[in-house]
C-alpha positions as CSV (number, residue, x, y, z in Angstrom):
1,M,-67.3,10.6,26.5
2,N,-68.1,7.5,28.7
3,Q,-66.3,6.8,32.0
4,K,-64.2,3.9,30.6
5,R,-62.8,6.0,27.8
6,R,-62.1,8.9,30.2
7,K,-60.1,6.6,32.5
8,W,-58.2,5.3,29.5
9,Y,-57.2,8.8,28.4
10,V,-56.2,9.8,31.9
11,M,-54.0,6.6,32.2
12,A,-52.4,7.3,28.8
13,G,-51.7,10.8,29.8
14,L,-50.0,9.7,33.1
15,L,-47.9,7.2,31.2
16,A,-46.8,9.9,28.7
17,V,-45.7,12.1,31.6
18,L,-43.8,9.3,33.3
19,F,-42.0,8.6,30.0
20,V,-40.9,12.2,29.5
21,L,-39.7,12.3,33.1
22,A,-37.7,9.2,32.6
23,L,-35.9,10.7,29.6
24,Y,-34.9,13.8,31.6
25,V,-34.0,12.2,34.9
26,T,-31.2,14.2,36.5
27,P,-27.9,12.4,37.4
28,A,-28.6,12.6,41.1
29,E,-31.8,10.7,40.5
30,A,-30.1,8.0,38.4
31,A,-29.3,4.6,39.9
32,K,-25.9,4.8,41.6
33,L,-23.0,2.6,40.7
34,P,-21.1,0.9,43.5
35,E,-18.7,3.2,45.3
36,L,-15.1,2.4,44.6
37,K,-12.2,2.2,47.0
38,V,-8.5,1.5,46.9
39,K,-7.3,-1.5,48.9
40,G,-3.6,-2.2,48.7
41,T,-2.7,-2.0,45.0
42,Q,-6.3,-2.9,44.0
43,L,-9.3,-0.9,43.0
44,V,-12.3,-2.6,44.8
45,N,-16.0,-2.3,44.9
46,D,-18.2,-1.6,47.9
47,K,-18.0,-5.3,48.9
48,G,-14.2,-5.3,48.8
49,K,-13.9,-7.3,45.6
50,P,-11.3,-6.3,42.9
51,V,-12.7,-4.2,40.1
52,R,-11.2,-3.4,36.7
53,L,-12.4,-0.3,35.0
54,K,-12.2,-0.6,31.2
55,G,-13.1,2.2,28.8
56,V,-12.1,4.9,26.4
57,S,-10.9,8.5,26.7
58,T,-12.3,11.4,24.6
59,H,-9.8,13.5,22.7
60,G,-9.6,17.1,23.8
61,L,-13.0,18.4,24.6
62,S,-12.3,21.7,22.9
63,W,-11.6,20.0,19.6
64,F,-13.9,16.9,19.5
65,P,-16.8,17.8,21.8
66,E,-19.4,16.2,19.5
67,Y,-18.5,12.7,20.7
68,V,-19.7,13.5,24.2
69,N,-23.4,12.5,23.7
70,Q,-25.9,10.2,25.3
71,K,-26.2,7.8,22.3
72,S,-22.4,7.3,22.0
73,F,-21.9,6.7,25.7
74,T,-24.9,4.3,25.9
75,Q,-23.7,2.4,22.8
76,M,-20.2,2.0,24.2
77,K,-21.6,0.6,27.4
78,K,-24.1,-1.8,25.8
79,K,-22.3,-2.8,22.6
80,W,-18.6,-2.3,23.3
81,G,-18.6,-3.5,26.9
82,I,-16.9,-0.5,28.5
83,N,-17.7,0.6,32.1
84,T,-15.8,3.9,32.1
85,V,-15.3,7.0,30.0
86,R,-12.6,9.6,30.5
87,L,-13.3,13.3,29.7
88,A,-9.9,14.8,28.6
89,M,-9.9,18.5,29.2
90,Y,-6.6,20.0,27.9
91,T,-5.3,22.9,30.0
92,A,-2.7,24.7,27.9
93,E,-3.1,23.9,24.2
94,Y,-5.3,25.9,21.8
95,N,-8.5,26.7,23.6
96,G,-7.3,24.9,26.7
97,Y,-9.0,25.5,30.0
98,C,-6.3,27.8,31.2
99,T,-5.3,29.5,27.9
100,G,-8.7,30.1,26.4
101,D,-11.0,33.0,27.4
102,A,-13.8,33.0,30.0
103,K,-16.4,31.9,27.4
104,N,-14.2,28.9,26.5
105,R,-13.8,27.9,30.1
106,K,-17.5,28.1,30.6
107,A,-18.1,25.9,27.5
108,L,-15.6,23.3,28.7
109,E,-17.2,23.1,32.2
110,K,-20.6,22.7,30.5
111,K,-19.2,19.9,28.4
112,I,-17.8,18.2,31.6
113,D,-21.3,18.5,33.1
114,E,-22.9,17.0,30.1
115,G,-20.3,14.2,30.0
116,V,-20.9,13.3,33.7
117,E,-24.7,13.3,33.1
118,Y,-24.5,11.1,30.0
119,A,-22.1,8.7,31.7
120,T,-24.3,8.5,34.7
121,K,-27.4,7.8,32.7
122,A,-25.5,5.1,30.7
123,G,-24.3,3.4,33.9
124,L,-20.6,4.3,33.4
125,Y,-17.9,5.5,35.7
126,V,-16.5,8.8,34.5
127,I,-13.0,10.3,34.9
128,I,-12.7,14.1,34.9
129,D,-9.2,14.6,33.5
130,W,-7.1,17.8,34.1
131,H,-5.1,17.1,30.9
132,I,-1.7,18.8,31.2
133,L,0.7,18.2,28.3
134,S,2.7,21.2,27.0
135,D,2.4,22.7,30.4
136,G,4.6,19.9,31.7
137,D,4.8,21.2,35.3
138,P,1.4,20.9,37.0
139,K,2.3,23.9,39.2
140,T,2.1,26.1,36.1
141,Y,-1.7,26.4,36.5
142,E,-1.9,25.2,40.1
143,K,-4.3,28.1,41.1
144,Q,-6.7,27.3,38.3
145,S,-6.5,23.6,39.1
146,L,-7.4,24.2,42.7
147,A,-10.4,26.3,41.8
148,F,-11.6,23.8,39.2
149,F,-11.4,20.8,41.4
150,K,-13.0,22.6,44.3
151,K,-15.9,23.3,42.0
152,M,-16.1,19.8,40.6
153,A,-15.8,18.1,44.0
154,A,-18.6,20.3,45.4
155,K,-20.8,19.5,42.5
156,Y,-20.2,15.8,42.3
157,K,-19.5,14.8,45.9
158,D,-22.7,12.6,46.0
159,H,-21.8,10.8,42.7
160,T,-20.4,7.4,43.3
161,N,-19.2,7.1,39.7
162,V,-17.0,10.2,39.4
163,I,-13.2,9.9,39.5
164,Y,-10.8,12.8,39.5
165,E,-7.5,12.8,37.5
166,I,-5.5,15.8,38.6
167,C,-2.5,15.9,36.2
168,N,-2.4,13.8,33.0
169,E,1.2,13.6,32.0
170,P,3.8,15.7,33.9
171,N,6.9,16.0,31.7
172,G,9.8,18.2,30.7
173,G,12.0,17.0,33.6
174,T,9.4,17.9,36.3
175,S,10.4,16.0,39.4
176,W,8.2,13.8,41.6
177,A,8.9,16.3,44.5
178,T,7.3,19.1,42.4
179,I,4.3,16.9,41.3
180,K,3.8,15.7,44.9
181,S,3.7,19.2,46.2
182,Y,1.0,20.1,43.7
183,A,-0.9,16.9,44.2
184,K,-1.1,17.3,48.0
185,K,-2.8,20.7,47.6
186,V,-5.3,19.5,45.0
187,V,-6.1,16.3,46.9
188,K,-6.7,18.4,50.1
189,A,-9.0,20.7,48.1
190,I,-11.0,17.8,46.7
191,R,-11.2,16.0,50.1
192,A,-12.6,19.2,51.7
193,K,-15.8,18.5,49.6
194,D,-15.6,14.9,48.4
195,K,-14.3,12.6,51.1
196,K,-14.3,9.3,49.3
197,A,-13.9,9.6,45.5
198,V,-10.9,7.9,43.8
199,I,-8.2,10.4,42.8
200,I,-5.6,9.6,40.1
201,I,-2.2,11.3,40.3
202,G,0.1,11.7,37.4
203,T,3.8,10.6,37.6
204,P,7.0,12.0,36.1
205,T,8.1,11.6,32.5
206,W,4.7,11.5,30.9
207,S,3.3,9.2,33.7
208,Q,5.9,6.5,33.4
209,D,8.3,6.8,36.5
210,V,5.9,5.0,38.8
211,D,8.9,3.2,40.4
212,L,10.3,6.5,41.7
213,V,6.9,7.5,43.1
214,A,6.6,4.2,45.0
215,D,9.5,5.3,47.1
216,S,7.6,8.4,48.4
217,P,3.9,8.2,47.9
218,I,1.4,10.7,49.3
219,K,0.5,9.9,52.9
220,G,-2.6,10.7,55.0
221,Y,-5.3,10.1,52.4
222,K,-7.3,7.1,51.2
223,N,-8.4,6.1,47.7
224,L,-5.4,7.5,45.8
225,M,-4.0,5.9,42.7
226,Y,-1.1,6.7,40.4
227,T,-1.0,7.0,36.7
228,L,0.8,4.7,34.3
229,H,0.7,5.5,30.6
230,F,2.1,3.5,27.7
231,Y,2.0,3.3,24.0
232,A,3.1,-0.2,22.9
233,G,4.8,1.0,19.7
234,T,7.4,2.8,22.0
235,H,7.1,1.4,25.5
236,G,7.9,-2.2,26.1
237,E,9.3,-4.6,28.7
238,Y,11.4,-1.9,30.4
239,L,8.3,0.0,31.4
240,R,6.5,-3.1,32.6
241,T,9.6,-3.7,34.8
242,K,9.2,-0.2,36.3
243,A,5.5,-0.9,36.8
244,Q,6.2,-4.2,38.5
245,A,8.7,-2.6,40.8
246,A,6.0,0.0,41.8
247,L,3.4,-2.7,42.4
248,D,5.9,-4.7,44.5
249,K,6.3,-1.6,46.7
250,G,2.5,-1.4,47.1
251,L,1.7,1.5,44.7
252,P,-1.8,1.3,43.2
253,L,-1.6,1.9,39.5
254,F,-4.2,3.1,37.0
255,V,-3.6,3.1,33.3
256,S,-5.8,6.1,32.5
257,E,-4.4,6.3,28.9
258,F,-2.8,3.9,26.5
259,G,-2.5,2.8,22.9
260,I,-0.6,0.5,20.7
261,S,0.8,3.1,18.3
262,D,4.0,4.9,19.1
263,A,4.1,7.5,21.8
264,S,3.1,10.3,19.4
265,G,-0.3,8.7,19.0
266,N,0.5,7.9,15.4
267,G,2.6,5.5,13.5
268,N,2.3,1.7,13.1
269,L,0.4,-0.4,15.6
270,N,2.4,-2.9,17.6
271,K,-0.3,-5.6,18.4
272,E,2.3,-8.1,19.7
273,E,3.6,-5.7,22.4
274,G,0.0,-4.5,23.0
275,G,-0.9,-8.2,23.8
276,K,2.0,-8.4,26.3
277,W,0.7,-5.3,28.0
278,M,-2.9,-6.6,28.2
279,K,-1.6,-9.8,29.8
280,F,0.3,-7.8,32.4
281,L,-2.8,-5.6,33.2
282,R,-5.0,-8.7,33.5
283,K,-2.6,-10.4,35.8
284,H,-2.5,-7.5,38.2
285,K,-6.1,-6.5,37.7
286,I,-5.1,-3.0,36.6
287,S,-7.8,-0.7,35.1
288,Y,-7.2,0.8,31.6
289,I,-8.5,3.5,29.4
290,G,-7.9,3.5,25.6
291,W,-7.0,6.7,23.7
292,N,-9.1,8.1,21.9
293,L,-12.7,8.6,20.9
294,S,-12.4,10.7,17.7
295,N,-12.0,10.5,14.0
296,K,-8.8,12.4,13.9
297,G,-6.4,11.3,11.2
298,E,-4.0,9.3,13.3
299,S,-3.6,5.7,14.2
300,S,-4.6,6.2,17.9
301,S,-8.1,7.3,16.9
302,L,-10.9,4.7,17.4
303,I,-13.0,6.1,14.5
304,K,-12.0,6.3,10.9
305,P,-11.5,9.8,9.5
306,S,-14.0,9.0,6.8
307,C,-16.8,8.4,9.4
308,K,-18.8,11.5,10.2
309,K,-21.1,9.8,12.7
310,T,-20.8,10.7,16.4
311,S,-22.8,7.6,17.6
312,G,-24.2,4.4,16.3
313,F,-20.7,3.2,15.1
314,S,-20.5,0.0,13.2
315,D,-17.4,-2.2,13.0
316,G,-16.8,-0.7,9.6
317,N,-16.5,2.7,11.2
318,L,-13.7,1.6,13.4
319,T,-9.9,1.9,12.8
320,P,-7.7,-1.2,13.2
321,W,-6.9,0.1,16.7
322,G,-10.5,0.5,17.5
323,K,-11.3,-3.0,16.4
324,W,-8.3,-4.4,18.5
325,L,-9.4,-2.5,21.6
326,L,-13.0,-3.7,21.4
327,K,-11.7,-7.3,21.4
328,Q,-9.8,-6.5,24.6
329,F,-12.9,-5.3,26.4
330,Q,-14.4,-8.7,25.9
331,K,-11.6,-10.5,27.8
């Protein structure tokens, strides 16, 4: 073998190695997204300019884990125009984090880790969501929540793209005083490890009573936001009035889940009311996350039940809600 050919083979081998390393780069090695902060009612970037996060939420990670994959996240970033994905980890339902066995908890934590990794590689912000629902009082599994978020904060403290959502939708008459007591403990636990990450806090009545929270927000910590959820088929002007009252009192809001079906996640789509909501969110530069990335047979799913793909979705694979939401991402 002559010297020229030997050099060519060596160079080709080096390029192959570099290619493989690029495929398996760890999240810590990936390019970092700008660190986010809360300024007044606004989410801002590292230069202090208002930022709107726009994205989609998974359905329960125990039930639709297959949609958490690199191809789907990268497609949603490049083709759909999202900048955020939310990992919804149910706590009390079937195979919930707090009701399943140790093997199930380990599997859910692994799926969270994979989701953060895929989001980071795709250049997305990622919300780790403690998705309470039937356990309407977040104090029900407070001990487990504290342990979980301590672990997550220690693991992702150097990630500028990770956001913590600590109680999805408190309900069942749970008061703000109770939620606040829980939230202060969890925020303190996160801040012991991660000093800066944005933390989203649920509000009473399925994260709707933001006006009540505005009268007594949590003090002593920066980069806290409060959850506003709506489904346009059920929630209209009265809820925007509550949201406006909260904003007027200086409460920073984050719509970490919404849809245009009724509040059950099913039923007819109300595009007219949905349009009014989007106008409100644009006016106030409020971030929003659409529910949900799955092919479940209900109108709030983005993917048609007949579609078995978990990535590479075409327009024909999307439900009417999915098509409507993608148009909003472009505005």
